[in-house]
N, CA, C and O atoms as a Maestro MAE file, in Angstrom:
{
 s_m_m2io_version
 :::
 2.0.0
}

f_m_ct {
 s_m_title
 :::
 protein
 m_atom[224] {
  # First column is atom index #
  i_m_mmod_type
  r_m_x_coord
  r_m_y_coord
  r_m_z_coord
  i_m_residue_number
  s_m_chain_name
  s_m_pdb_residue_name
  s_m_pdb_atom_name
  i_m_atomic_number
  :::
  1 25 -12.242 16.308 22.967 1 A "MET " " N  " 7
  2 3 -10.567 15.979 22.839 1 A "MET " " CA " 6
  3 2 -10.515 14.360 21.795 1 A "MET " " C  " 6
  4 15 -10.576 13.275 22.373 1 A "MET " " O  " 8
  5 25 -10.426 14.428 20.638 2 A "PRO " " N  " 7
  6 3 -10.522 13.694 19.784 2 A "PRO " " CA " 6
  7 2 -10.200 12.643 20.299 2 A "PRO " " C  " 6
  8 15 -9.477 12.701 21.293 2 A "PRO " " O  " 8
  9 25 -10.779 10.904 19.616 3 A "ASP " " N  " 7
  10 3 -10.479 9.714 19.854 3 A "ASP " " CA " 6
  11 2 -9.009 9.313 19.557 3 A "ASP " " C  " 6
  12 15 -8.571 9.794 18.513 3 A "ASP " " O  " 8
  13 25 -8.131 8.501 20.290 4 A "PHE " " N  " 7
  14 3 -6.341 8.053 19.068 4 A "PHE " " CA " 6
  15 2 -7.160 7.432 17.806 4 A "PHE " " C  " 6
  16 15 -8.390 7.429 17.828 4 A "PHE " " O  " 8
  17 25 -6.509 6.965 16.826 5 A "PRO " " N  " 7
  18 3 -6.239 5.858 16.279 5 A "PRO " " CA " 6
  19 2 -6.439 4.396 16.889 5 A "PRO " " C  " 6
  20 15 -5.788 4.239 17.921 5 A "PRO " " O  " 8
  21 25 -6.984 3.594 16.598 6 A "ALA " " N  " 7
  22 3 -7.007 2.149 16.822 6 A "ALA " " CA " 6
  23 2 -5.538 1.769 16.606 6 A "ALA " " C  " 6
  24 15 -4.802 2.427 15.870 6 A "ALA " " O  " 8
  25 25 -5.187 0.803 17.201 7 A "HIS " " N  " 7
  26 3 -4.072 -0.167 17.072 7 A "HIS " " CA " 6
  27 2 -4.003 -1.205 15.950 7 A "HIS " " C  " 6
  28 15 -4.844 -2.089 15.788 7 A "HIS " " O  " 8
  29 25 -3.164 -1.055 15.364 8 A "PRO " " N  " 7
  30 3 -3.531 -2.183 13.966 8 A "PRO " " CA " 6
  31 2 -3.397 -3.381 14.288 8 A "PRO " " C  " 6
  32 15 -3.328 -4.053 13.258 8 A "PRO " " O  " 8
  33 25 -3.280 -4.383 15.757 9 A "ASP " " N  " 7
  34 3 -3.497 -5.269 16.326 9 A "ASP " " CA " 6
  35 2 -5.253 -5.360 16.553 9 A "ASP " " C  " 6
  36 15 -5.607 -6.466 16.961 9 A "ASP " " O  " 8
  37 25 -5.971 -4.718 16.419 10 A "THR " " N  " 7
  38 3 -7.015 -4.525 16.860 10 A "THR " " CA " 6
  39 2 -8.352 -5.121 16.051 10 A "THR " " C  " 6
  40 15 -9.415 -5.460 16.570 10 A "THR " " O  " 8
  41 25 -8.063 -5.147 14.889 11 A "GLY " " N  " 7
  42 3 -9.243 -5.864 14.267 11 A "GLY " " CA " 6
  43 2 -9.969 -4.809 13.676 11 A "GLY " " C  " 6
  44 15 -10.872 -5.199 12.936 11 A "GLY " " O  " 8
  45 25 -9.837 -3.549 13.788 12 A "THR " " N  " 7
  46 3 -10.805 -2.837 13.274 12 A "THR " " CA " 6
  47 2 -10.499 -1.837 12.108 12 A "THR " " C  " 6
  48 15 -10.802 -0.644 12.084 12 A "THR " " O  " 8
  49 25 -9.656 -2.753 10.877 13 A "ASP " " N  " 7
  50 3 -9.375 -1.969 9.546 13 A "ASP " " CA " 6
  51 2 -10.927 -2.075 8.675 13 A "ASP " " C  " 6
  52 15 -11.410 -3.135 8.279 13 A "ASP " " O  " 8
  53 25 -11.430 -0.966 8.532 14 A "PRO " " N  " 7
  54 3 -12.295 -1.010 7.124 14 A "PRO " " CA " 6
  55 2 -12.372 -1.257 5.777 14 A "PRO " " C  " 6
  56 15 -13.260 -1.123 4.936 14 A "PRO " " O  " 8
  57 25 -11.065 -1.709 5.762 15 A "GLN " " N  " 7
  58 3 -10.874 -2.924 4.102 15 A "GLN " " CA " 6
  59 2 -11.103 -3.797 4.464 15 A "GLN " " C  " 6
  60 15 -11.741 -4.529 3.707 15 A "GLN " " O  " 8
  61 25 -10.785 -4.277 5.718 16 A "ALA " " N  " 7
  62 3 -11.368 -6.103 5.892 16 A "ALA " " CA " 6
  63 2 -12.129 -6.461 6.681 16 A "ALA " " C  " 6
  64 15 -12.104 -7.571 7.214 16 A "ALA " " O  " 8
  65 25 -13.424 -5.049 7.018 17 A "GLU " " N  " 7
  66 3 -14.363 -5.475 6.842 17 A "GLU " " CA " 6
  67 2 -15.073 -5.252 5.681 17 A "GLU " " C  " 6
  68 15 -16.020 -5.957 5.330 17 A "GLU " " O  " 8
  69 25 -14.744 -4.502 5.199 18 A "ALA " " N  " 7
  70 3 -15.522 -4.701 3.589 18 A "ALA " " CA " 6
  71 2 -15.384 -5.799 3.064 18 A "ALA " " C  " 6
  72 15 -16.445 -6.392 2.867 18 A "ALA " " O  " 8
  73 25 -14.159 -6.481 2.652 19 A "ALA " " N  " 7
  74 3 -13.602 -7.481 2.298 19 A "ALA " " CA " 6
  75 2 -14.500 -9.165 3.281 19 A "ALA " " C  " 6
  76 15 -14.863 -10.218 2.757 19 A "ALA " " O  " 8
  77 25 -14.550 -8.893 4.249 20 A "ALA " " N  " 7
  78 3 -14.957 -9.809 4.878 20 A "ALA " " CA " 6
  79 2 -16.884 -9.963 4.956 20 A "ALA " " C  " 6
  80 15 -17.655 -10.882 5.235 20 A "ALA " " O  " 8
  81 25 -17.063 -8.313 4.480 21 A "ALA " " N  " 7
  82 3 -18.834 -8.445 4.337 21 A "ALA " " CA " 6
  83 2 -19.264 -8.993 2.859 21 A "ALA " " C  " 6
  84 15 -20.438 -9.047 2.491 21 A "ALA " " O  " 8
  85 25 -17.813 -9.511 1.826 22 A "ARG " " N  " 7
  86 3 -18.392 -9.829 0.801 22 A "ARG " " CA " 6
  87 2 -18.511 -10.890 0.230 22 A "ARG " " C  " 6
  88 15 -18.004 -10.771 -0.886 22 A "ARG " " O  " 8
  89 25 -19.056 -12.244 0.440 23 A "PRO " " N  " 7
  90 3 -18.702 -13.358 0.394 23 A "PRO " " CA " 6
  91 2 -18.049 -13.696 -0.999 23 A "PRO " " C  " 6
  92 15 -18.749 -13.388 -1.964 23 A "PRO " " O  " 8
  93 25 -16.738 -14.322 -1.294 24 A "ARG " " N  " 7
  94 3 -15.598 -14.929 -2.637 24 A "ARG " " CA " 6
  95 2 -16.614 -15.225 -3.172 24 A "ARG " " C  " 6
  96 15 -17.060 -14.310 -3.865 24 A "ARG " " O  " 8
  97 25 -17.331 -16.325 -3.157 25 A "TRP " " N  " 7
  98 3 -18.006 -16.404 -4.101 25 A "TRP " " CA " 6
  99 2 -18.985 -16.105 -5.066 25 A "TRP " " C  " 6
  100 15 -19.344 -16.588 -6.140 25 A "TRP " " O  " 8
  101 25 -19.448 -14.735 -4.029 26 A "LYS " " N  " 7
  102 3 -20.268 -13.752 -5.487 26 A "LYS " " CA " 6
  103 2 -19.620 -13.411 -6.264 26 A "LYS " " C  " 6
  104 15 -20.019 -13.447 -7.429 26 A "LYS " " O  " 8
  105 25 -18.398 -12.955 -5.959 27 A "THR " " N  " 7
  106 3 -17.129 -12.600 -6.424 27 A "THR " " CA " 6
  107 2 -16.584 -13.481 -7.948 27 A "THR " " C  " 6
  108 15 -16.428 -13.323 -9.158 27 A "THR " " O  " 8
  109 25 -16.494 -14.150 -7.210 28 A "ALA " " N  " 7
  110 3 -15.684 -15.475 -8.332 28 A "ALA " " CA " 6
  111 2 -16.969 -15.346 -9.511 28 A "ALA " " C  " 6
  112 15 -16.697 -15.061 -10.677 28 A "ALA " " O  " 8
  113 25 -18.543 -15.616 -9.006 29 A "VAL " " N  " 7
  114 3 -19.335 -15.654 -9.558 29 A "VAL " " CA " 6
  115 2 -19.789 -14.769 -10.989 29 A "VAL " " C  " 6
  116 15 -20.190 -15.141 -12.092 29 A "VAL " " O  " 8
  117 25 -19.488 -13.284 -10.330 30 A "TRP " " N  " 7
  118 3 -19.466 -11.878 -11.577 30 A "TRP " " CA " 6
  119 2 -18.378 -12.166 -12.249 30 A "TRP " " C  " 6
  120 15 -18.478 -11.941 -13.456 30 A "TRP " " O  " 8
  121 25 -17.138 -12.683 -11.807 31 A "VAL " " N  " 7
  122 3 -16.008 -12.644 -12.929 31 A "VAL " " CA " 6
  123 2 -15.638 -13.670 -13.626 31 A "VAL " " C  " 6
  124 15 -14.580 -13.726 -14.253 31 A "VAL " " O  " 8
  125 25 -16.965 -15.055 -13.530 32 A "ALA " " N  " 7
  126 3 -17.213 -15.936 -14.320 32 A "ALA " " CA " 6
  127 2 -18.343 -15.224 -15.282 32 A "ALA " " C  " 6
  128 15 -17.860 -14.987 -16.389 32 A "ALA " " O  " 8
  129 25 -19.390 -14.916 -15.188 33 A "ALA " " N  " 7
  130 3 -20.388 -14.067 -15.721 33 A "ALA " " CA " 6
  131 2 -19.067 -13.157 -16.242 33 A "ALA " " C  " 6
  132 15 -18.111 -13.754 -16.736 33 A "ALA " " O  " 8
  133 25 -19.057 -12.358 -16.171 34 A "ALA " " N  " 7
  134 3 -18.365 -11.227 -17.519 34 A "ALA " " CA " 6
  135 2 -17.142 -11.874 -18.452 34 A "ALA " " C  " 6
  136 15 -17.038 -11.538 -19.631 34 A "ALA " " O  " 8
  137 25 -16.102 -12.956 -17.755 35 A "VAL " " N  " 7
  138 3 -15.517 -13.808 -18.583 35 A "VAL " " CA " 6
  139 2 -16.234 -14.734 -19.562 35 A "VAL " " C  " 6
  140 15 -15.641 -15.284 -20.490 35 A "VAL " " O  " 8
  141 25 -17.238 -14.847 -19.370 36 A "ALA " " N  " 7
  142 3 -18.432 -16.207 -20.204 36 A "ALA " " CA " 6
  143 2 -18.708 -15.168 -20.859 36 A "ALA " " C  " 6
  144 15 -18.442 -15.797 -21.884 36 A "ALA " " O  " 8
  145 25 -19.103 -13.774 -21.400 37 A "VAL " " N  " 7
  146 3 -19.798 -12.513 -21.790 37 A "VAL " " CA " 6
  147 2 -18.725 -12.072 -23.124 37 A "VAL " " C  " 6
  148 15 -18.903 -11.877 -24.326 37 A "VAL " " O  " 8
  149 25 -17.821 -12.043 -22.427 38 A "LEU " " N  " 7
  150 3 -16.230 -12.053 -23.600 38 A "LEU " " CA " 6
  151 2 -16.084 -12.689 -24.297 38 A "LEU " " C  " 6
  152 15 -16.015 -12.334 -25.474 38 A "LEU " " O  " 8
  153 25 -15.941 -14.190 -23.836 39 A "ALA " " N  " 7
  154 3 -15.388 -15.367 -24.996 39 A "ALA " " CA " 6
  155 2 -17.004 -15.164 -25.280 39 A "ALA " " C  " 6
  156 15 -16.841 -14.933 -26.478 39 A "ALA " " O  " 8
  157 25 -17.893 -15.105 -25.179 40 A "LEU " " N  " 7
  158 3 -19.116 -15.525 -26.101 40 A "LEU " " CA " 6
  159 2 -19.256 -14.327 -27.218 40 A "LEU " " C  " 6
  160 15 -19.851 -14.659 -28.243 40 A "LEU " " O  " 8
  161 25 -18.801 -13.036 -27.145 41 A "PHE " " N  " 7
  162 3 -18.493 -11.850 -27.569 41 A "PHE " " CA " 6
  163 2 -17.389 -12.097 -28.870 41 A "PHE " " C  " 6
  164 15 -17.762 -11.753 -29.992 41 A "PHE " " O  " 8
  165 25 -16.228 -12.610 -28.719 42 A "ILE " " N  " 7
  166 3 -15.282 -13.166 -29.282 42 A "ILE " " CA " 6
  167 2 -15.884 -14.055 -30.059 42 A "ILE " " C  " 6
  168 15 -16.166 -13.742 -31.215 42 A "ILE " " O  " 8
  169 25 -16.141 -15.141 -29.624 43 A "VAL " " N  " 7
  170 3 -16.502 -16.192 -30.652 43 A "VAL " " CA " 6
  171 2 -17.488 -15.459 -31.941 43 A "VAL " " C  " 6
  172 15 -17.112 -15.373 -33.110 43 A "VAL " " O  " 8
  173 25 -18.850 -14.957 -31.400 44 A "LEU " " N  " 7
  174 3 -19.586 -14.732 -32.729 44 A "LEU " " CA " 6
  175 2 -18.456 -13.435 -33.303 44 A "LEU " " C  " 6
  176 15 -18.885 -12.862 -34.304 44 A "LEU " " O  " 8
  177 25 -17.845 -13.207 -33.071 45 A "HIS " " N  " 7
  178 3 -16.868 -11.684 -33.533 45 A "HIS " " CA " 6
  179 2 -16.370 -12.700 -34.410 45 A "HIS " " C  " 6
  180 15 -16.880 -12.554 -35.521 45 A "HIS " " O  " 8
  181 25 -15.531 -13.730 -34.358 46 A "LEU " " N  " 7
  182 3 -14.572 -14.874 -34.824 46 A "LEU " " CA " 6
  183 2 -15.488 -15.276 -36.166 46 A "LEU " " C  " 6
  184 15 -15.165 -15.158 -37.348 46 A "LEU " " O  " 8
  185 25 -16.734 -15.786 -35.603 47 A "THR " " N  " 7
  186 3 -17.330 -16.568 -36.645 47 A "THR " " CA " 6
  187 2 -18.226 -15.887 -37.444 47 A "THR " " C  " 6
  188 15 -18.847 -16.547 -38.277 47 A "THR " " O  " 8
  189 25 -18.472 -14.356 -37.333 48 A "GLY " " N  " 7
  190 3 -18.898 -13.539 -38.293 48 A "GLY " " CA " 6
  191 2 -20.505 -13.016 -38.001 48 A "GLY " " C  " 6
  192 15 -21.129 -12.189 -38.667 48 A "GLY " " O  " 8
  193 25 -21.021 -13.839 -36.670 49 A "VAL " " N  " 7
  194 3 -22.425 -13.608 -36.543 49 A "VAL " " CA " 6
  195 2 -22.608 -11.948 -36.297 49 A "VAL " " C  " 6
  196 15 -23.454 -11.381 -36.990 49 A "VAL " " O  " 8
  197 25 -21.827 -11.156 -35.319 50 A "VAL " " N  " 7
  198 3 -21.433 -9.831 -35.076 50 A "VAL " " CA " 6
  199 2 -20.280 -9.419 -35.732 50 A "VAL " " C  " 6
  200 15 -19.274 -10.052 -36.053 50 A "VAL " " O  " 8
  201 25 -20.644 -8.056 -35.902 51 A "GLY " " N  " 7
  202 3 -19.296 -7.529 -36.657 51 A "GLY " " CA " 6
  203 2 -19.392 -6.572 -37.377 51 A "GLY " " C  " 6
  204 15 -20.396 -5.863 -37.311 51 A "GLY " " O  " 8
  205 25 -18.361 -6.302 -38.261 52 A "ALA " " N  " 7
  206 3 -18.637 -5.312 -39.525 52 A "ALA " " CA " 6
  207 2 -19.479 -5.935 -40.410 52 A "ALA " " C  " 6
  208 15 -20.568 -5.456 -40.728 52 A "ALA " " O  " 8
  209 25 -19.035 -7.001 -40.840 53 A "GLU " " N  " 7
  210 3 -19.532 -7.467 -41.959 53 A "GLU " " CA " 6
  211 2 -21.032 -8.393 -41.979 53 A "GLU " " C  " 6
  212 15 -21.644 -8.859 -42.940 53 A "GLU " " O  " 8
  213 25 -21.387 -8.450 -40.245 54 A "SER " " N  " 7
  214 3 -22.622 -8.921 -40.415 54 A "SER " " CA " 6
  215 2 -23.846 -8.323 -40.668 54 A "SER " " C  " 6
  216 15 -24.848 -8.837 -40.170 54 A "SER " " O  " 8
  217 25 -23.978 -7.008 -41.575 55 A "HIS " " N  " 7
  218 3 -24.790 -6.279 -41.941 55 A "HIS " " CA " 6
  219 2 -25.043 -6.793 -43.066 55 A "HIS " " C  " 6
  220 15 -26.266 -6.833 -42.930 55 A "HIS " " O  " 8
  221 25 -24.804 -7.362 -44.410 56 A "LYS " " N  " 7
  222 3 -24.720 -8.089 -45.420 56 A "LYS " " CA " 6
  223 2 -26.213 -8.578 -45.646 56 A "LYS " " C  " 6
  224 15 -26.482 -9.328 -46.584 56 A "LYS " " O  " 8
  :::
 }
 m_bond[223] {
  # First column is bond index #
  i_m_from
  i_m_to
  i_m_order
  :::
  1 1 2 1
  2 2 3 1
  3 3 4 2
  4 3 5 1
  5 5 6 1
  6 6 7 1
  7 7 8 2
  8 7 9 1
  9 9 10 1
  10 10 11 1
  11 11 12 2
  12 11 13 1
  13 13 14 1
  14 14 15 1
  15 15 16 2
  16 15 17 1
  17 17 18 1
  18 18 19 1
  19 19 20 2
  20 19 21 1
  21 21 22 1
  22 22 23 1
  23 23 24 2
  24 23 25 1
  25 25 26 1
  26 26 27 1
  27 27 28 2
  28 27 29 1
  29 29 30 1
  30 30 31 1
  31 31 32 2
  32 31 33 1
  33 33 34 1
  34 34 35 1
  35 35 36 2
  36 35 37 1
  37 37 38 1
  38 38 39 1
  39 39 40 2
  40 39 41 1
  41 41 42 1
  42 42 43 1
  43 43 44 2
  44 43 45 1
  45 45 46 1
  46 46 47 1
  47 47 48 2
  48 47 49 1
  49 49 50 1
  50 50 51 1
  51 51 52 2
  52 51 53 1
  53 53 54 1
  54 54 55 1
  55 55 56 2
  56 55 57 1
  57 57 58 1
  58 58 59 1
  59 59 60 2
  60 59 61 1
  61 61 62 1
  62 62 63 1
  63 63 64 2
  64 63 65 1
  65 65 66 1
  66 66 67 1
  67 67 68 2
  68 67 69 1
  69 69 70 1
  70 70 71 1
  71 71 72 2
  72 71 73 1
  73 73 74 1
  74 74 75 1
  75 75 76 2
  76 75 77 1
  77 77 78 1
  78 78 79 1
  79 79 80 2
  80 79 81 1
  81 81 82 1
  82 82 83 1
  83 83 84 2
  84 83 85 1
  85 85 86 1
  86 86 87 1
  87 87 88 2
  88 87 89 1
  89 89 90 1
  90 90 91 1
  91 91 92 2
  92 91 93 1
  93 93 94 1
  94 94 95 1
  95 95 96 2
  96 95 97 1
  97 97 98 1
  98 98 99 1
  99 99 100 2
  100 99 101 1
  101 101 102 1
  102 102 103 1
  103 103 104 2
  104 103 105 1
  105 105 106 1
  106 106 107 1
  107 107 108 2
  108 107 109 1
  109 109 110 1
  110 110 111 1
  111 111 112 2
  112 111 113 1
  113 113 114 1
  114 114 115 1
  115 115 116 2
  116 115 117 1
  117 117 118 1
  118 118 119 1
  119 119 120 2
  120 119 121 1
  121 121 122 1
  122 122 123 1
  123 123 124 2
  124 123 125 1
  125 125 126 1
  126 126 127 1
  127 127 128 2
  128 127 129 1
  129 129 130 1
  130 130 131 1
  131 131 132 2
  132 131 133 1
  133 133 134 1
  134 134 135 1
  135 135 136 2
  136 135 137 1
  137 137 138 1
  138 138 139 1
  139 139 140 2
  140 139 141 1
  141 141 142 1
  142 142 143 1
  143 143 144 2
  144 143 145 1
  145 145 146 1
  146 146 147 1
  147 147 148 2
  148 147 149 1
  149 149 150 1
  150 150 151 1
  151 151 152 2
  152 151 153 1
  153 153 154 1
  154 154 155 1
  155 155 156 2
  156 155 157 1
  157 157 158 1
  158 158 159 1
  159 159 160 2
  160 159 161 1
  161 161 162 1
  162 162 163 1
  163 163 164 2
  164 163 165 1
  165 165 166 1
  166 166 167 1
  167 167 168 2
  168 167 169 1
  169 169 170 1
  170 170 171 1
  171 171 172 2
  172 171 173 1
  173 173 174 1
  174 174 175 1
  175 175 176 2
  176 175 177 1
  177 177 178 1
  178 178 179 1
  179 179 180 2
  180 179 181 1
  181 181 182 1
  182 182 183 1
  183 183 184 2
  184 183 185 1
  185 185 186 1
  186 186 187 1
  187 187 188 2
  188 187 189 1
  189 189 190 1
  190 190 191 1
  191 191 192 2
  192 191 193 1
  193 193 194 1
  194 194 195 1
  195 195 196 2
  196 195 197 1
  197 197 198 1
  198 198 199 1
  199 199 200 2
  200 199 201 1
  201 201 202 1
  202 202 203 1
  203 203 204 2
  204 203 205 1
  205 205 206 1
  206 206 207 1
  207 207 208 2
  208 207 209 1
  209 209 210 1
  210 210 211 1
  211 211 212 2
  212 211 213 1
  213 213 214 1
  214 214 215 1
  215 215 216 2
  216 215 217 1
  217 217 218 1
  218 218 219 1
  219 219 220 2
  220 219 221 1
  221 221 222 1
  222 222 223 1
  223 223 224 2
  :::
 }
}
């Protein structure tokens, strides 16, 4: 006989467990690093260091 599904109030939500396993500061560091790399590329592109006209 299969087990009955857990009641929502028992706290056995797999998404909640996965979110609790990953610290928020690690996610924030990854997001900040991605934004910094994107901003660096945009600045270098606008100054002409990288892009279509940089091969002269």
